[in-house]
C-alpha positions in Angstrom: 11.3 15.9 33.4 12.4 12.3 32.9 12.4 10.3 29.6 12.4 6.5 29.5 14.0 5.1 26.4 13.9 1.4 25.4 16.4 -0.2 23.1 15.3 0.2 19.4 14.8 -2.9 17.3 15.9 -0.8 14.3 16.5 2.9 13.3 15.1 4.1 10.0 14.1 7.4 8.6 15.0 10.8 7.1 15.7 13.6 9.6 15.9 17.3 9.2 17.7 18.5 12.3 17.2 22.2 13.3 19.1 25.1 11.9 22.6 25.6 13.0 22.8 27.2 16.4 26.1 29.0 15.9 25.0 30.5 12.5 21.6 31.5 13.9 23.2 33.6 16.7 25.4 35.3 14.2 22.7 35.9 11.6 20.6 37.7 14.2 23.5 39.8 15.7 25.2 40.8 12.4 22.0 41.7 10.7 21.1 43.8 13.7 24.2 45.8 12.8 23.4 46.1 9.1 21.7 48.9 7.2 18.3 47.5 6.3 16.1 44.5 6.7 17.0 40.8 6.4 15.0 37.6 6.3 16.6 34.5 7.8 15.1 31.1 7.0 15.6 28.0 9.2 16.5 30.1 12.2 16.8 27.9 15.3 14.1 28.7 17.8 15.9 27.0 20.7 16.3 28.8 24.1 19.8 30.0 23.5 19.0 31.7 20.2 15.8 33.2 21.7 18.1 34.7 24.4 20.0 36.5 21.6 16.8 37.9 20.2 15.7 39.0 23.6 18.9 40.9 24.1 18.8 42.5 20.7 15.2 43.7 21.3 16.3 45.3 24.5 18.9 47.2 22.5 16.2 48.6 20.1 16.4 46.0 17.3 13.1 45.0 15.7 12.9 41.2 15.3 9.9 39.0 14.3 10.2 35.2 14.5 7.6 33.0 12.9 8.1 29.4 14.1 4.7 28.1 13.2 5.6 26.7 9.8 7.9 23.8 8.9 10.8 26.2 8.6 11.1 29.0 11.2 11.6 32.5 9.7 13.3 35.4 11.4 13.0 39.0 10.2 15.6 41.5 11.5 15.4 45.3 11.2 19.1 46.4 11.1 20.0 49.6 13.0 23.5 50.0 11.4 26.9 50.2 13.1 26.6 52.2 16.2 22.8 52.3 16.0 21.9 50.3 19.1 20.3 52.2 22.1 21.3 52.0 25.7 19.2 49.3 27.5 17.0 50.3 30.4 17.4 46.9 32.2 20.0 44.2 32.7 20.4 42.1 29.5 19.4 38.5 30.2 21.5 36.0 28.2 19.8 33.0 29.8 22.0 30.0 29.5 23.8 31.2 26.3 27.5 31.7 26.5 27.5 32.6 22.8 25.0 35.5 23.4 27.1 36.9 26.3 30.5 36.7 24.7 29.5 38.0 21.2 27.3 40.8 22.6 30.3 41.9 24.8 32.1 42.5 21.5 29.1 44.4 20.0 28.6 46.5 23.2 32.3 47.3 23.4 31.7 49.5 20.3 28.8 51.5 21.6 29.3 54.6 23.8 26.8 53.6 26.6 26.5 51.4 29.6 25.0 47.9 29.6 25.0 45.0 32.0 24.9 41.3 30.8 23.8 38.5 33.0 22.2 35.1 32.8 21.2 32.0 34.7 23.3 30.3 37.4 25.2 28.1 34.9 26.2 31.0 32.7 27.2 33.1 35.7 29.7 30.4 36.6 31.3 30.1 33.2 34.6 32.0 32.5 34.4 35.3 30.8 37.9 36.6 31.4 39.0 35.2 28.0 36.8 37.7 26.2 37.2 40.6 28.6 41.0 40.7 28.3 41.2 41.6 24.5 38.2 43.9 24.7 39.9 45.8 27.5 43.1 46.0 25.4 40.9 47.6 22.7 39.8 50.3 25.1 36.4 49.1 26.3 35.7 49.3 30.1 34.4 46.0 31.4 33.9 45.0 35.0 32.2 42.1 36.8 32.6 39.5 39.5 36.0 38.1 40.3 37.8 40.8 38.4 35.4 40.5 35.4 36.1 36.8 35.0 32.5 36.0 35.9 29.1 37.6 35.0 27.2 39.8 35.5 29.4 41.9 33.3 29.2 45.7 33.0 30.3 47.1 29.7 31.0 50.8 28.9 32.0 50.9 25.2 33.2 53.3 22.6 36.6 54.8 21.7 38.1 51.5 20.6 41.4 50.9 18.8 42.4 48.0 16.7 44.8 45.5 18.1 46.7 42.4 17.1 45.7 39.6 19.4 46.7 35.9 19.5 44.2 33.7 21.3 45.8 31.4 23.9 43.2 28.8 23.1 41.2 28.4 19.9 37.8 29.8 20.5 35.2 30.9 17.9 33.3 32.9 20.5 36.4 35.0 21.6 37.5 35.4 18.1 34.1 36.6 17.0 33.8 39.0 20.0 37.1 40.7 19.0 36.1 40.9 15.3 32.7 42.4 16.2 34.5 45.0 18.4 36.9 45.6 15.5 34.0 46.8 13.3 33.9 49.9 15.6 37.6 50.3 16.2 40.1 52.9 14.9 42.5 50.9 12.8 42.9 47.3 11.8 42.1 44.4 14.1 44.1 41.2 13.7 43.3 37.9 15.4 45.4 34.7 15.3 44.4 31.3 16.7 46.6 28.4 17.7 44.2 26.2 15.6 41.3 27.1 13.4 37.9 27.3 15.1 34.6 27.6 13.3 34.6 30.4 10.8 30.9 31.4 10.5 31.5 35.0 11.7 34.2 35.6 9.0 32.1 34.1 6.2 29.1 36.2 7.2 31.1 39.4 7.6 32.6 38.9 4.2 29.2 38.4 2.6 27.9 41.6 4.2 30.7 43.7 2.8 33.1 43.9 5.7 36.8 44.4 4.8 38.0 41.1 6.2 40.6 38.6 5.0 43.4 36.3 6.0 44.6 32.8 5.7 44.5 29.8 8.0 44.2 30.8 11.6 44.9 34.4 11.0 42.2 37.0 10.3 42.4 40.8 9.6 39.5 43.2 9.7 39.5 46.9 8.7 36.6 48.9 10.0 34.1 50.1 7.3 31.1 52.3 7.0 28.2 49.9 6.6 27.3 46.3 6.6 24.8 45.1 4.0 21.8 43.0 5.3 22.2 39.3 4.6 19.1 37.2 3.9 19.9 33.5 4.0 18.8 30.0 4.7 20.7 28.6 7.6 22.1 25.0 7.1 21.0 22.3 9.5 23.2 21.9 12.5 25.9 19.3 12.4 26.2 19.3 16.2 22.6 18.2 16.4 23.1 15.7 13.5 26.1 14.1 15.3 23.9 12.3 17.8 21.9 10.6 15.0 25.2 9.8 13.2 26.4 8.0 16.3 23.1 6.4 17.1 22.9 4.9 13.6 26.6 3.8 13.4 26.5 1.9 16.7 23.1 0.2 16.2 23.0 -3.2 14.6 20.1 -2.4 12.3 20.1 1.2 11.3 20.0 3.6 8.3 19.4 7.3 8.8 19.5 10.1 6.3 20.2 13.6 7.7 19.2 16.3 5.2 20.8 19.7 4.5 23.5 19.5 7.2 26.2 22.1 7.2 29.6 20.5 6.5 31.8 23.5 7.0 35.4 22.0 7.3 35.9 23.9 10.6 32.9 22.0 12.0 33.1 18.6 10.3 35.6 16.9 12.5 33.0 14.4 13.8 32.5 13.1 10.2 36.3 12.6 9.8 36.7 10.8 13.1 33.6 8.6 12.6 35.0 7.6 9.2 38.4 6.9 10.8 36.6 4.6 13.3 35.1 2.7 10.4 31.6 4.2 10.1 29.5 3.6 7.0 28.9 7.3 6.4 28.5 9.1 3.1 27.9 12.6 2.0 25.3 13.1 -0.8 23.8 16.0 -2.7 26.7 18.3 -1.7 25.9 21.9 -2.3 26.1 25.5 -1.0 23.5 27.3 1.2 23.9 30.7 2.8 27.6 30.8 1.9 28.2 27.4 3.7 28.8 23.9 2.3 25.8 21.6 2.9 25.2 17.9 2.3 22.8 15.1 3.1 24.5 12.6 5.4 23.6 8.9 5.3 24.8 6.7 8.1 24.3 2.9 8.4 25.1 0.3 11.0 28.9 -0.1 11.3 31.7 -1.9 13.1 33.7 0.8 14.8 37.2 0.7 16.2 38.9 3.0 18.7 40.9 6.0 17.7 43.0 8.8 19.3 41.6 12.4 19.0 43.7 15.4 20.0 45.3 18.6 18.9 43.9 20.6 16.0 41.0 18.1 15.6 39.5 19.2 18.9 38.2 22.7 17.9 36.6 21.0 14.8 34.4 18.7 17.0 34.4 20.3 20.5 30.5 20.2 20.8 30.4 16.7 19.4 32.7 15.1 22.0 29.7 13.7 24.1 28.4 11.9 21.0 31.9 10.7 20.2 32.2 9.2 23.7 29.1 7.1 22.9 30.6 5.9 19.6 33.8 5.0 21.6 31.7 2.9 24.1 30.4 0.7 21.3 33.7 0.5 19.4 36.3 -2.3 19.7 39.5 -1.2 21.3 40.6 2.1 23.0 39.5 5.6 22.2 41.4 8.5 23.6 40.2 12.2 23.6 42.8 14.7 24.9 43.5 18.5 24.6 39.8 19.0 25.3 40.0 20.9 28.6 37.6 23.5 27.1 34.9 20.9 27.8 35.3 21.7 31.6 33.6 25.1 31.2 30.5 24.3 29.0 26.9 24.0 30.2 28.3 21.4 32.5 31.8 20.1 33.1 31.4 17.9 30.1 34.4 15.8 30.9 33.2 14.9 34.4 29.6 14.6 33.3 30.2 12.3 30.3 32.5 10.1 32.4 30.0 9.9 35.3 26.9 9.2 33.3 28.4 6.7 30.9 29.9 4.7 33.8 26.4 4.3 35.1 25.7 2.5 31.8 28.6 0.2 32.3 31.0 2.0 30.0 34.7 1.6 30.9 35.8 5.2 30.8 38.6 7.0 32.6 38.8 10.7 33.2 41.8 13.0 32.5 42.3 16.7 33.1 41.8 17.4 29.4 39.6 14.5 28.2 39.0 10.8 28.7 39.9 7.3 27.6 37.3 4.7 26.7 37.9 0.9 26.6 35.1 0.0 24.1 33.3 -3.3 23.5 31.9 -3.9 27.0 28.0 -4.3 27.1 26.3 -0.9 27.4 23.5 -1.3 29.9 20.3 0.8 30.4 20.4 2.8 33.6 19.1 5.8 35.5 21.2 8.7 34.2 21.0 12.5 34.2 21.6 15.3 31.7 23.2 17.5 34.4 21.3 20.4 32.7 23.4 19.9 29.5 21.5 19.5 26.2 24.3 17.7 24.5 24.8 15.2 27.3 21.0 14.5 27.3 21.1 13.7 23.6 24.3 11.6 23.9 22.8 9.5 26.6 19.7 9.0 24.4 21.9 7.8 21.5 23.5 5.3 23.8 20.2 4.1 25.2 18.9 3.1 21.7 21.5 0.4 21.6 21.8 -0.4 25.3 20.7 -3.6 27.1 17.5 -2.7 29.0 15.7 0.6 29.3 17.3 3.9 30.3 15.7 6.8 32.2 17.2 10.3 31.4 16.5 12.8 34.2 16.5 16.4 33.1 15.5 15.5 29.6 14.0 19.0 29.0 17.6 20.3 28.6 17.4 19.5 24.9 15.2 22.6 24.4 18.4 24.7 24.4 19.3 23.5 20.9 16.9 20.9 19.6 13.3 21.3 20.9 12.0 18.5 18.6 14.6 15.9 19.6 12.4 13.6 21.6 9.6 13.6 19.0 12.1 12.8 16.3 13.4 9.9 18.4 9.9 8.4 18.7 9.5 8.6 14.9 12.8 6.9 13.8 13.2 4.3 16.6 11.2 1.1 16.3 11.0 -1.3 19.3 9.0 -4.3 20.3 5.9 -3.2 22.1 5.4 -0.5 24.6 6.0 3.2 24.5 9.5 4.1 23.3 9.7 7.4 25.0 7.6 7.9 28.1 7.6 11.1 30.1 7.9 10.9 33.8 
């Protein structure tokens, strides 16, 4: 499906982006392992999270998702630690790397056989990083290319706790090891080279797990039960990032993004945009579901280039496509390095971002671990493609709202992975002179 986007005369409005994708996955999985029922408000009904629910149901977990109201509500019937049943069929993770990697950790603790697979994109993504520590804990995993690629076969049970240092900061690998650690004999310790998002640790602590640590080191001792955790999921900062950038680079914009999670392990995009000079403020700061939340207000800004690398990268890894758009409209040079992880996302995000923004006239050079943008050149409307990547599709849309001439985004349906309402929201907040802002082709 194609979407044609014309430049917006102005951007105005209040936006409630969907519930956080990372937290939605974890709320479903951890409550499936709890003793009792939980109610999760603002669950994200995107395709990735629906893949997690599908896998849990195949393992005997009762879930009920009501997405008919303004706020989707998920009910989960927990089966307790070790209470999942052996699946009769291959577990289909769709396009969701989070589903596959986290469920590897869960299944490693269960004494039965299961096979995890997914679509062509997921079967091409690296899984060796999660297989290695789980094998060290005693799980038996096999798959293509020495278990570096899915489908993955898991025979679990008989785990032992380990001390494991991740070679690259990864919330998914860290979470898989911690989930396996719930079933292990002895303590499990995980250390990262830099802090990645900590939603799993926060949720485990709230559910009664014996977990602690400081900085990038976490220790988990296995316990008897997890308490069910009913919560309201904050709105997703990764989805909000595209609107932050769209407003900051547009000459006549003011957008309010309500109830956004501003967990410090996820809020790197806020820090970098402020460093670039964005008129961005946090209002109504509060707590929701054990997570810091705020309303984010962004207005038209004059941005300048910055350098982004090192420990900042794990704090904004999913927002790099949006950051590339901000860099295109900024004065001066922006450099993003140490982001090789982007090569193995839904697309090769380094190559895809560079290729598609070049089509729009952006001066951007590719590196092995990132890119450099020479900002300030006119951004032109063009025929571009999502490459099947939801975040690239939304980044291109953000650029199109301030480009010269109309833009056609091929593969626009990719946004359904994380933000099914994105195009409708764009129609509501973007005003333009005549015509249909957002035509389908």
